[in-house]
Backbone bond lengths (Angstrom), bond angles and torsions (degrees), N, CA, C in turn:
res aa  C-N    CA-C-N  psi(-1)  N-CA   C-N-CA  omega(-1)  CA-C   N-CA-C  phi
1 M - - - 1.471 - - 1.513 110.60 -
2 N 1.325 117.07 136.81 1.457 121.77 177.28 1.519 108.99 -103.47
3 N 1.329 116.23 102.58 1.463 120.15 -178.09 1.517 112.85 -64.13
4 N 1.345 116.90 -18.74 1.460 119.97 -179.22 1.524 111.81 -66.38
5 K 1.342 116.68 -15.33 1.456 119.49 177.15 1.517 111.37 -73.22
6 L 1.327 115.97 -18.38 1.454 121.23 -176.26 1.521 112.25 -88.62
7 T 1.319 115.85 135.71 1.461 121.39 168.10 1.519 106.77 -133.86
8 A 1.312 115.56 108.56 1.467 121.10 -174.90 1.522 111.22 -93.20
9 L 1.318 116.02 130.94 1.459 121.92 173.03 1.520 108.15 -88.00
10 I 1.316 116.57 121.39 1.470 122.27 -179.32 1.519 108.24 -104.62
11 T 1.330 116.38 119.53 1.464 120.73 -173.62 1.528 113.29 -102.48
12 R 1.323 116.33 6.06 1.467 120.44 179.51 1.525 111.35 -67.96
13 P 1.354 116.61 164.33 1.460 119.96 172.92 1.532 111.47 -57.43
14 E 1.306 116.19 161.91 1.468 123.90 -167.48 1.531 114.35 -47.50
15 Y 1.321 117.36 -58.25 1.464 119.88 -173.38 1.530 111.13 -65.37
16 E 1.332 116.57 -50.14 1.463 120.65 -178.62 1.524 111.01 -61.36
17 G 1.323 116.51 -37.10 1.459 120.43 179.72 1.517 112.67 -65.38
18 R 1.307 117.05 -39.97 1.465 119.87 -178.21 1.527 111.29 -71.90
19 V 1.317 117.41 -32.95 1.467 120.32 175.77 1.528 109.92 -62.30
20 L 1.334 116.91 -45.42 1.459 121.16 178.25 1.521 110.72 -64.98
21 A 1.335 117.16 -40.26 1.462 120.76 179.82 1.522 111.49 -60.63
22 E 1.322 116.69 -40.95 1.469 120.54 178.95 1.529 110.96 -64.00
23 K 1.319 116.50 -38.85 1.473 120.43 178.80 1.526 110.39 -65.44
24 L 1.328 116.52 -42.84 1.455 120.33 179.36 1.522 111.58 -64.71
25 T 1.320 116.78 -37.67 1.463 120.95 179.55 1.518 111.28 -59.99
26 T 1.323 116.37 -40.97 1.471 119.92 179.49 1.522 111.67 -64.92
27 L 1.337 117.19 -20.19 1.466 121.74 -179.91 1.531 112.01 -99.95
28 G 1.316 115.74 8.06 1.454 119.76 176.83 1.510 115.08 81.57
29 V 1.323 117.14 19.70 1.462 121.57 179.89 1.527 109.73 -107.43
30 N 1.321 116.19 124.66 1.466 120.06 175.36 1.525 109.07 -71.95
31 S 1.306 116.64 151.97 1.461 119.53 177.70 1.514 110.36 -145.75
32 F 1.325 114.80 159.97 1.455 122.77 179.85 1.520 107.16 -136.40
33 C 1.318 117.41 117.14 1.470 121.81 -176.96 1.526 111.14 -90.18
34 Q 1.314 116.01 125.92 1.457 121.67 174.12 1.525 109.09 -140.98
35 P 1.337 117.03 86.60 1.476 119.17 177.49 1.522 110.52 -59.51
36 L 1.317 116.11 137.62 1.460 120.13 176.91 1.521 111.77 -96.98
37 F 1.342 116.01 -18.57 1.464 119.04 176.33 1.519 109.22 -152.12
38 D 1.323 115.11 166.43 1.459 122.35 177.62 1.527 108.51 -124.08
39 Y 1.334 115.69 152.60 1.457 121.24 177.16 1.529 110.01 -90.08
40 H 1.329 115.05 139.39 1.461 120.88 173.98 1.524 109.25 -135.96
41 S 1.319 115.95 137.31 1.461 120.24 179.40 1.523 110.57 -63.94
42 N 1.324 116.14 143.34 1.460 120.65 176.30 1.525 112.60 -83.00
43 Q 1.355 116.84 -3.09 1.471 121.04 179.90 1.530 110.19 50.54
44 C 1.336 115.72 54.54 1.469 120.51 -168.50 1.529 112.76 -118.40
45 Q 1.324 117.21 41.74 1.468 119.93 178.89 1.531 111.94 -60.13
46 K 1.330 116.75 -39.12 1.464 120.42 -179.24 1.525 110.60 -64.63
47 E 1.327 116.65 -41.13 1.466 120.60 178.84 1.525 110.26 -62.93
48 L 1.330 116.18 -42.19 1.458 120.39 179.12 1.525 110.80 -63.46
49 S 1.316 116.91 -42.29 1.468 120.62 179.92 1.518 111.35 -61.27
50 K 1.338 116.61 -38.92 1.468 120.27 178.58 1.525 110.97 -62.32
51 I 1.326 115.46 -41.64 1.472 119.52 -179.73 1.522 110.70 -66.51
52 L 1.328 115.91 -47.85 1.467 120.04 -176.46 1.529 112.46 -65.63
53 N 1.331 116.23 -24.00 1.468 119.91 179.86 1.534 113.00 -76.75
54 V 1.330 117.41 -15.75 1.467 118.98 -175.41 1.530 112.32 -113.56
55 V 1.333 117.94 -1.06 1.466 119.94 -178.69 1.531 110.40 -103.60
56 H 1.328 114.14 158.64 1.465 120.58 177.80 1.518 108.59 -127.23
57 Q 1.331 115.67 116.25 1.461 122.58 179.13 1.536 111.78 41.19
58 P 1.326 116.26 62.74 1.466 119.61 -175.28 1.524 113.57 -75.40
59 I 1.321 114.77 156.12 1.460 121.51 164.79 1.522 106.43 -84.93
60 I 1.318 116.90 130.84 1.458 121.35 179.38 1.521 108.87 -104.80
61 I 1.326 116.96 129.29 1.466 121.35 177.82 1.530 108.96 -118.30
62 F 1.321 116.40 120.89 1.461 121.41 177.62 1.524 109.85 -101.01
63 I 1.321 115.50 131.05 1.458 121.50 -176.34 1.522 112.69 -89.91
64 S 1.324 118.03 -21.40 1.463 120.14 -176.59 1.520 110.13 -157.01
65 V 1.333 114.84 166.35 1.465 120.24 175.22 1.524 110.14 -61.41
66 A 1.329 115.68 -40.13 1.469 119.62 178.85 1.522 111.28 -61.62
67 A 1.334 116.83 -35.72 1.472 120.18 178.05 1.520 110.66 -61.85
68 V 1.331 117.06 -40.89 1.461 121.16 177.74 1.529 109.79 -63.86
69 R 1.315 115.65 -47.52 1.468 120.62 -174.84 1.531 111.51 -62.71
70 F 1.325 117.23 -47.72 1.460 119.55 -175.93 1.527 112.28 -76.54
71 A 1.320 117.26 -31.55 1.470 119.74 175.93 1.523 110.11 -65.88
72 N 1.320 116.22 -39.84 1.465 120.25 179.73 1.524 111.20 -68.17
73 K 1.326 116.46 -29.52 1.467 119.72 175.50 1.515 111.25 -71.28
74 A 1.326 115.72 -37.49 1.469 119.60 179.11 1.525 110.86 -65.21
75 L 1.340 115.83 -42.04 1.464 122.43 175.46 1.523 107.01 -160.60
76 P 1.342 117.79 123.34 1.469 119.34 -179.85 1.522 111.59 -49.25
77 L 1.322 116.23 131.70 1.463 120.61 -175.46 1.522 112.56 -59.35
78 S 1.322 116.75 -25.92 1.470 120.44 178.53 1.524 111.69 -63.30
79 Q 1.339 116.72 -17.21 1.463 120.69 -179.41 1.536 112.69 -99.01
80 W 1.322 117.16 -1.22 1.460 119.95 178.97 1.528 110.39 -80.37
81 P 1.342 118.15 145.72 1.461 119.96 170.54 1.526 107.93 -76.87
82 I 1.331 118.15 117.36 1.464 121.45 -171.46 1.526 110.66 -136.22
83 S 1.338 116.30 135.93 1.459 119.79 170.44 1.531 110.40 -102.40
84 K 1.340 116.34 -31.27 1.457 121.40 -178.88 1.521 108.92 -161.15
85 I 1.334 116.53 144.71 1.462 120.82 176.22 1.522 108.57 -118.08
86 L 1.327 115.53 130.11 1.461 122.44 177.11 1.523 109.16 -121.71
87 A 1.331 116.10 153.79 1.463 121.14 177.64 1.515 109.04 -136.82
88 V 1.320 116.61 148.67 1.453 120.27 -176.51 1.520 112.48 -69.38
89 G 1.343 117.30 -27.43 1.460 120.66 -178.85 1.511 112.42 -145.58
90 S 1.325 115.82 173.23 1.467 120.58 -175.19 1.524 112.60 -68.87
91 A 1.334 117.96 -35.61 1.465 119.88 179.05 1.524 110.64 -64.14
92 T 1.322 116.32 -40.22 1.468 121.05 177.76 1.526 110.41 -67.32
93 A 1.329 116.48 -41.21 1.468 120.39 176.58 1.525 110.95 -61.14
94 N 1.328 117.10 -40.78 1.464 120.75 178.48 1.523 111.59 -63.34
95 A 1.346 116.56 -35.75 1.463 120.41 178.41 1.528 110.39 -62.98
96 V 1.340 116.20 -37.89 1.468 120.70 176.62 1.525 110.11 -69.40
97 N 1.336 116.52 -44.88 1.468 121.31 179.40 1.520 111.29 -57.79
98 N 1.323 116.13 -37.20 1.469 120.63 -178.97 1.522 112.60 -66.45
99 L 1.333 116.51 -15.37 1.468 121.42 175.95 1.528 110.94 -93.36
100 G 1.329 115.96 6.15 1.461 120.61 177.66 1.509 115.14 85.11
101 L 1.339 116.99 19.36 1.464 121.40 -177.76 1.520 110.40 -119.76
102 E 1.329 116.83 150.63 1.456 121.45 177.88 1.529 110.01 -81.34
103 C 1.318 114.95 145.86 1.461 119.75 -178.32 1.525 109.40 -152.32
104 T 1.327 116.14 143.26 1.462 122.29 179.24 1.517 109.90 -115.23
105 S 1.338 116.56 139.84 1.458 120.76 174.69 1.521 108.82 -132.27
106 P 1.326 117.81 151.52 1.469 121.18 -178.10 1.524 111.56 -81.31
107 E 1.324 116.09 164.64 1.458 120.13 176.25 1.528 110.59 -68.59
108 V 1.327 116.73 -36.70 1.460 121.78 176.00 1.518 107.73 -91.15
109 H 1.334 116.80 112.10 1.454 121.01 -170.24 1.531 112.44 -84.25
110 Q 1.307 116.25 69.49 1.457 121.92 174.83 1.530 108.27 -163.22
111 S 1.331 116.39 178.65 1.465 120.30 -175.34 1.520 112.35 -56.48
112 E 1.336 116.66 -39.65 1.451 120.15 -179.53 1.530 111.06 -60.69
113 G 1.329 116.45 -37.54 1.458 120.28 177.77 1.516 112.07 -65.51
114 L 1.318 116.23 -43.34 1.461 120.16 177.16 1.520 111.36 -59.92
115 L 1.328 115.64 -44.35 1.466 120.05 -176.25 1.523 112.76 -66.94
116 S 1.325 117.55 -16.30 1.460 120.78 178.61 1.527 112.84 -87.89
117 L 1.341 117.43 -9.15 1.460 120.51 -178.90 1.534 110.30 -66.57
118 P 1.333 117.50 139.90 1.473 121.33 -179.50 1.523 113.31 -55.28
119 V 1.325 117.72 -37.21 1.456 121.10 -175.64 1.528 112.41 -65.15
120 L 1.340 117.71 -18.90 1.465 120.60 -178.88 1.528 113.16 -103.70
121 Q 1.324 117.31 12.32 1.464 119.76 -179.19 1.525 112.33 -83.20
122 A 1.321 117.98 -47.33 1.470 121.87 -178.93 1.524 108.43 -110.29
123 V 1.325 116.23 88.82 1.473 120.28 -172.05 1.530 112.18 -124.82
124 K 1.301 117.59 23.96 1.460 119.72 179.83 1.524 109.97 -59.85
125 N 1.341 115.50 128.25 1.468 124.78 -179.06 1.530 113.70 65.90
126 Q 1.321 116.95 10.57 1.460 120.97 177.84 1.529 110.14 -83.49
127 D 1.333 116.49 129.26 1.462 120.06 174.25 1.531 109.27 -75.25
128 I 1.330 115.54 130.86 1.467 121.78 178.27 1.521 108.60 -132.65
129 I 1.320 116.11 125.63 1.467 121.07 177.62 1.525 108.11 -106.12
130 I 1.333 115.95 121.04 1.470 121.65 177.22 1.523 107.29 -99.24
131 V 1.328 115.93 115.35 1.468 121.36 -177.66 1.520 108.35 -101.06
132 R 1.328 115.96 122.00 1.460 120.93 -174.99 1.521 110.38 -151.73
133 G 1.337 116.07 -172.34 1.452 121.07 172.38 1.516 109.34 -93.60
134 D 1.314 116.54 -165.12 1.457 120.25 179.15 1.533 109.78 -73.80
135 G 1.317 117.05 126.29 1.456 121.52 178.96 1.519 113.19 77.35
136 G 1.321 115.45 -172.48 1.457 120.72 -179.29 1.514 111.39 126.31
137 R 1.337 115.46 -178.68 1.463 120.90 -178.91 1.527 110.97 -67.25
138 E 1.323 115.86 147.58 1.458 121.47 178.90 1.523 112.31 -103.00
139 L 1.337 117.48 -2.38 1.463 121.14 -175.51 1.522 112.61 -56.49
140 L 1.325 117.28 -44.27 1.457 121.32 -176.14 1.523 111.26 -60.87
141 A 1.317 116.63 -54.86 1.471 120.39 -178.71 1.527 111.46 -63.79
142 K 1.321 116.71 -41.46 1.461 121.07 -178.39 1.528 110.95 -61.69
143 T 1.343 116.43 -44.30 1.464 120.45 -178.58 1.527 111.05 -69.00
144 L 1.339 116.79 -41.96 1.461 119.69 179.88 1.532 111.25 -64.44
145 K 1.330 116.42 -37.32 1.468 119.74 176.31 1.526 110.36 -63.66
146 S 1.331 116.53 -38.59 1.469 120.11 179.60 1.527 111.16 -66.20
147 R 1.343 116.20 -22.14 1.463 120.96 177.74 1.535 111.50 -89.96
148 G 1.330 116.01 2.11 1.459 120.25 175.72 1.513 115.47 97.35
149 A 1.317 117.39 3.79 1.466 120.55 -178.63 1.530 111.01 -75.22
150 K 1.326 114.96 154.43 1.464 121.47 173.58 1.527 106.64 -100.53
151 T 1.333 116.40 101.02 1.470 121.03 -172.98 1.525 111.65 -97.34
152 H 1.318 114.38 146.66 1.467 122.30 179.68 1.528 107.89 -136.19
153 Y 1.317 116.17 135.21 1.458 120.31 174.18 1.523 109.78 -95.03
154 F 1.322 116.67 135.29 1.463 121.29 166.97 1.516 107.00 -122.93
155 E 1.338 116.15 106.84 1.465 121.54 -179.35 1.529 108.12 -91.36
156 A 1.334 114.57 98.71 1.463 120.94 -170.65 1.523 113.52 -80.73
157 Y 1.321 116.98 -18.03 1.472 119.41 -177.32 1.520 109.36 -152.84
158 Q 1.308 115.70 169.86 1.451 121.00 174.71 1.518 109.76 -130.80
159 R 1.306 115.86 155.47 1.461 121.68 177.40 1.525 108.79 -95.90
160 I 1.319 115.91 127.53 1.461 121.22 174.67 1.527 107.11 -106.78
161 W 1.321 116.14 108.85 1.462 120.59 -175.49 1.525 110.93 -75.89
162 R 1.294 115.80 136.50 1.464 120.91 179.59 1.533 110.17 -79.11
163 Q 1.318 114.98 148.53 1.457 121.21 175.74 1.530 108.04 -93.66
164 L 1.325 116.48 104.16 1.455 121.53 -177.91 1.528 110.56 -94.80
165 T 1.321 116.23 154.54 1.464 120.68 179.96 1.526 109.83 -68.78
166 P 1.339 117.53 149.59 1.473 120.77 -178.01 1.531 113.69 -59.85
167 N 1.335 116.73 -26.02 1.468 119.71 -177.56 1.524 112.83 -98.74
168 I 1.324 117.64 22.96 1.458 120.94 -176.86 1.527 111.68 -61.05
169 A 1.336 117.88 -33.58 1.464 120.42 -179.80 1.521 111.09 -64.89
170 Q 1.316 117.43 -33.98 1.468 120.59 176.19 1.526 109.90 -64.34
171 H 1.302 115.80 -38.56 1.468 120.65 177.34 1.526 110.07 -62.42
172 W 1.329 116.97 -40.75 1.473 120.27 177.83 1.521 110.66 -64.07
173 R 1.338 117.03 -40.30 1.470 119.97 178.05 1.529 110.53 -62.24
174 Q 1.318 116.86 -41.00 1.462 121.27 179.28 1.519 111.67 -63.72
175 N 1.329 116.23 -26.48 1.466 121.30 177.62 1.529 111.87 -93.16
176 N 1.340 116.48 14.76 1.470 123.76 174.21 1.524 114.06 62.94
177 V 1.317 117.43 29.86 1.464 120.00 177.13 1.526 109.59 -65.75
178 N 1.325 116.51 126.50 1.469 120.91 177.06 1.527 112.02 -135.60
179 C 1.330 116.29 11.89 1.460 122.36 179.04 1.525 107.19 -150.19
180 I 1.331 117.40 130.87 1.466 121.27 -177.84 1.524 109.39 -122.63
181 V 1.328 116.37 130.09 1.464 122.72 179.89 1.528 109.46 -96.14
182 I 1.325 116.14 124.14 1.464 122.15 -177.14 1.529 109.18 -127.85
183 T 1.327 117.38 125.74 1.468 120.45 -177.07 1.532 113.88 -117.38
184 S 1.325 118.11 6.79 1.467 120.05 175.75 1.519 109.31 -157.59
185 N 1.320 116.01 158.61 1.466 120.12 177.32 1.521 111.47 -65.67
186 A 1.331 116.68 -32.92 1.465 119.90 178.72 1.526 110.47 -64.13
187 L 1.335 116.75 -42.39 1.467 120.43 176.56 1.525 110.83 -64.64
188 L 1.324 116.31 -42.14 1.456 120.21 -179.77 1.531 110.91 -58.31
189 K 1.304 116.39 -49.58 1.464 120.65 -178.97 1.524 111.11 -59.54
190 S 1.326 116.60 -43.09 1.458 120.97 -178.77 1.527 111.71 -64.38
191 V 1.343 116.45 -45.34 1.468 119.96 -177.65 1.524 110.81 -69.15
192 V 1.316 117.80 -39.20 1.466 120.89 177.99 1.524 110.27 -59.58
193 Q 1.317 116.57 -41.37 1.464 120.19 178.47 1.518 111.77 -63.35
194 L 1.331 116.25 -32.26 1.467 120.46 -178.14 1.525 113.10 -82.04
195 T 1.344 117.44 -18.01 1.465 120.03 -172.29 1.521 113.65 -110.76
196 T 1.305 117.57 16.26 1.460 119.49 175.55 1.521 108.92 -69.59
197 S 1.330 116.60 120.43 1.469 120.49 -178.83 1.519 110.43 -142.05
198 S 1.326 115.80 160.48 1.461 121.20 -174.69 1.524 112.70 -69.90
199 D 1.355 118.18 -28.14 1.457 119.31 -175.99 1.532 112.93 -91.22
200 N 1.327 117.24 -0.96 1.470 122.37 176.51 1.520 113.70 59.43
201 Y 1.327 117.43 25.42 1.471 120.76 179.15 1.522 111.29 -58.18
202 W 1.322 116.51 -48.12 1.466 120.74 -176.23 1.525 110.87 -67.36
203 Q 1.311 116.54 -35.57 1.458 120.24 -177.27 1.538 112.20 -77.00
204 N 1.322 117.58 -38.21 1.469 121.01 -169.79 1.525 115.20 -103.78
205 I 1.328 118.56 -27.02 1.464 121.25 -171.96 1.526 112.62 -112.55
206 C 1.312 116.56 -44.27 1.470 121.03 -177.11 1.536 111.06 -61.12
207 I 1.338 116.55 144.05 1.461 122.48 174.21 1.531 108.85 -89.59
208 W 1.324 116.16 132.17 1.461 121.78 177.99 1.528 108.11 -112.65
209 V 1.318 116.97 111.73 1.460 122.05 178.95 1.526 107.93 -98.61
210 V 1.339 115.55 115.76 1.461 120.36 -174.45 1.528 109.90 -117.61
211 A 1.333 115.90 162.86 1.462 121.15 -169.62 1.522 115.37 -88.30
212 S 1.332 118.41 -12.96 1.466 119.14 -176.64 1.521 110.33 -156.14
213 E 1.330 116.14 164.92 1.458 120.66 178.25 1.526 110.91 -67.61
214 R 1.319 116.77 -31.50 1.472 119.93 177.55 1.530 110.73 -61.19
215 I 1.341 116.33 -43.69 1.463 120.08 178.22 1.527 110.16 -69.50
216 A 1.343 116.56 -37.36 1.464 120.69 178.92 1.527 110.89 -60.64
217 Q 1.324 116.50 -42.65 1.460 120.37 179.30 1.523 111.00 -62.70
218 Q 1.326 116.35 -41.71 1.454 120.11 178.47 1.524 110.64 -64.76
219 A 1.334 116.51 -39.47 1.472 120.72 179.27 1.523 110.77 -61.73
220 R 1.312 116.67 -42.35 1.474 120.04 179.30 1.522 110.31 -65.87
221 E 1.317 117.17 -36.30 1.465 120.58 176.85 1.526 111.22 -64.15
222 F 1.323 116.19 -28.23 1.466 120.70 175.97 1.531 112.20 -79.12
223 G 1.331 116.84 -2.38 1.453 120.18 177.89 1.516 115.37 90.84
224 L 1.332 117.65 12.91 1.460 120.70 179.62 1.530 109.10 -79.80
225 I 1.327 116.32 137.04 1.465 121.21 -172.44 1.525 112.42 -93.00
226 N 1.326 117.52 -51.76 1.466 121.78 -174.13 1.526 110.76 -94.21
227 V 1.322 115.90 78.36 1.463 122.08 -177.09 1.525 109.32 -106.31
228 I 1.323 116.59 125.61 1.456 123.05 -179.38 1.525 109.28 -117.21
229 N 1.324 117.40 125.03 1.457 122.07 176.49 1.529 108.92 -90.08
230 A 1.326 116.87 113.62 1.463 121.50 -179.91 1.522 112.21 -79.56
231 N 1.332 116.87 -9.61 1.474 121.76 -178.61 1.520 112.06 55.55
232 G 1.313 116.08 43.12 1.458 121.30 177.66 1.519 110.59 157.58
233 A 1.343 115.51 151.18 1.458 120.30 179.67 1.520 112.35 -100.24
234 N 1.350 117.37 -1.74 1.457 119.31 -178.84 1.526 110.78 -74.68
235 D 1.327 116.24 161.42 1.462 121.38 -174.64 1.516 112.58 -59.81
236 D 1.331 117.69 -39.77 1.471 120.66 -178.88 1.524 111.04 -62.61
237 A 1.323 116.97 -45.83 1.462 120.65 -179.25 1.524 111.09 -63.52
238 I 1.333 115.91 -43.06 1.462 120.21 -179.12 1.521 111.37 -64.73
239 T 1.335 117.49 -47.44 1.460 120.44 -177.54 1.527 111.23 -65.73
240 K 1.323 118.04 -39.39 1.468 120.95 178.62 1.525 110.45 -61.54
241 A 1.333 116.46 -42.47 1.459 120.46 179.97 1.521 111.32 -64.82
242 I 1.324 116.76 -39.82 1.461 120.33 179.86 1.529 110.81 -66.06
243 I 1.326 116.42 -47.84 1.459 120.47 -179.25 1.525 111.85 -62.51
244 K 1.319 116.22 -43.77 1.464 121.13 -176.55 1.521 111.90 -65.03
245 N 1.332 117.34 -35.38 1.453 120.69 -172.37 1.527 113.99 -106.51
246 G 1.322 115.94 6.29 1.468 119.00 -179.96 1.519 113.43 -63.23
247 T 1.329 117.82 -21.92 1.468 121.18 -179.39 1.523 112.28 -68.33
248 R 1.337 117.48 -9.20 1.461 119.46 177.94 1.526 111.49 -67.40
249 L 1.334 116.52 -18.70 1.456 119.56 -176.33 1.519 111.46 -83.55
């Protein structure tokens, strides 16, 4: 396989995208970074204090690496009252570990995986804080509430979507993009809207590497043909999926 045939479009925010790009470069894969949104702090220390004042030894669930980073900025995690820390994926768990704290993540890196963990089965009257950005899936909180848990959202950051030019997809074609990395349904929807073209190149030829089966199913519903489930949003999972499936080109 000649990895030089690959040019991956990375749609993550600036810093995370460049880290992945550097990893791909070492493996002989060209990449093109185009963040679709940026993270901004919600400046919500007061909101966090209100939550922490009413909970007792809560389980903390982090939805993303950004959630860990911005929550720790609002108040160092070492100062939170915590009984257990969970993360939706391994990259998020590593972000917690890097702060000197223990964290558990499921093998299936999504809400369904978290909900299958033993620690979340008997949670009646248990305080649980879900740390995330603005918006997102409600399955986790809804299911935990049905199990009797007292759930609280702490939205530590918000996504500010960039305004891209209408012909941005043509620019990607000129840069030989033939593989697109997608780590959320929101990103998928945005990129699909930007890549609608008369020759169906993006739909029929381009490889779409996505982070979960849920996103893969949505991609197929959008009519995308070459959809690869990396089974994770971390850099290792994404790069392995790209390398393994690059021969499709």
